[in-house]
N, C-alpha and C positions, 0 to 999 in steps of 0.2 A: 531299218530306216527305209523310207520311201524315196521317190524321185527327189533329186536336188537336196538330199540330206534331211528331208522333213520326216518327222515321225509319222507312222501309219496310224497312230492312235489319235483320237480326237483331243482337242485342247481341253475339253471338259471330260474327265474320265468317267463321270456319271452318265454321259450321253449314251454309252453302250447299254445302260440299264433301262433306258426308256423303251416302252413298248412300241413296236412298229405299227403300221396301219392294221386296223382290226380285220380279221379274216372275214370274208363275205360268205355267209351261209347260203348255199344253193336253195332254191325254192322247195318248200314242202307244202303240198296241197292235199287236203282231205276233202273228197267229194262224197256227199251223202245224198240219199234219195230213196224213194220207194221203188218197187218193181216197175220197169218200163217208164221211169221218170225222165230218162235221157241222161242219166249220170255218167254212163260209160262213154257215150258220144261226146259229152262235154269235156270229160277228162282227157279223151284222146285229142280233142282240138287244142286244149291247153298244153298238152305235152308236145304236140307238133309245133306250137308256137315257140317252145323252148329250143327246138331243133329236131330235124328228122334226118335219118331214121331214128327210131327209139327202141328201147327194150321193154317188152311186155312180160310181166311176171304173172302167170296164170295160176290161180288156186283151185280152179274147177277140176273135177274128175268126171270123165265121161262114163257114167254107169248105165246109160240107156241111149236109145237112138235119138230121142228128143234132145238130150244134152249134147250128144255128138254133133247134131245138126246146128245147135246154138253155138258151140265152140267153132265149128267150121265157118259159120256166118261171121262171127267176130274176126276170125283170121282174115277172111276175104275183105271185110270192111277196112281193116288196118293196112292191108297190102303186104306183099312179099318182102319189102325192105325192112320190116320190123323183125327184130330178133325175139323169139318166144322162148321163155324158160318156164318150166312147170314146177310149181312148189306148193303142193297141197298142204304141207305141214311146216316146212322149215324156211320161212321167209328171210331170216337173217343170212342163211347160207346162200339163198338165191340172190340177195342184194350183193353179197360179196362176189358172187359169180358174174353179176352184171357189170360190175365196175370196170373190168378190162375192156368192155365194149365202148366205154367212153360216151355213152348216149343217155339222154333223158330216160327215166324209168317210170313205167306205169304198172302199179300193182292192182289187179282186179280179180277177185274182190275179197275184202276182209271178212265179209259175212260167211262166205263159203269156207274160208280159212278157219274161222271160229267153229263152224259146224264140223269140219274135218278133225279139228283138235278134240272136240267133245266126243266124237265117235271113236277117237283113239284113246279115250279116258285121260285126256290132258285138259287142264283148265286154261281157257284162252287168256284170262286175266294174268296168269303166271307167265305167259309168253310175250306180254307187251313190253316188259323191261328189255329183254334181248332184242326185240324188234326196234325199240327206240334207240338202243345202243348202236345197232347196225345202221339206222338212219343217220345218227350223229356222225358215224364214221364214213358215210358215203359222200364223196365229193360232187355228186351229180344231182340235178333236179329230180325230185320224186313226187309223183301224184299217187294217192291211194284212194280207191273207190270202195264204198260199202253201202249196204242197204240199211236204211233206218227202219228197224223192226219194232220200235217201241211205241208207235202211234196208234196201234189197233187195240182190239180187245185183249183182256188177259187170257193167255192160252189155257186150255182145259187140262193140260197134262204137265207133269213135273219137268220132263225133259225140254219141252217147248218153253216153259217158263225159265228154266235154267239158261237155255240158249238166248232168249230175249234179254235177260238180265246181264249175261256175260257180254253180249254184243254192245249193250248200252254202256257198260263199264269200259270196254275197250275204246269205244268212241270218245268217252270223256277223257281218258288218259291221252289219247292221240291228239285230240283237239287242243289240249293245253300246251302241247309241245310243237305242233306244226305251225307254220307261219300263216296259213290261210285255210279257212273252212268255208265251203260253198254247199248249199242245200238246193237240190233240183226238185221242182214241182212242175209237172206237165211240160217238161222240156225247158222251163225257165229257171235260170240260176238266181238264187238269192244269197247274198253274202252274209254269212253268219259271223265270221271272223275276218275282218279286212286284212290284206297282206301286211305282215309285220316287217 
């Protein structure tokens, strides 16, 4: 019994079976574009709007001086307050590792992730389901950046064609699941899928 002898149960016993308010899904944004299209800068601005600092999940591997310089420039552009996690292959584990930071997350980029997977003899298409499951379990806003590689000529070798096709399929799977897709051209964002 509750206060003043009243029952703690509702007058309508079925009231407990009613669903509560729907859970709000945090934003999921996929940003696509060509090389030097402004996609990373755009994604960073969007993530900052969700809250700063943020967590940056990097898929790049520094195999040469040019790539090391590019990575250093991106870190400098973001600023020291961003947490950086490196995940060339295991994005689901990196997402789980990012959750305790409690900050919006930026994954950059899926194209390098797909390349890393192919070089490790893993099919990027097979890794999308675990990534989607990790995104569904993540209570934080997440932006994902990727290069659109399917707008050019057909590559002249089998590995390059395999890469192009795999990235295209990864993009299609993600685009159906995320709440928003934006395509960058010459630094200008074009909404492909409005926020859901």
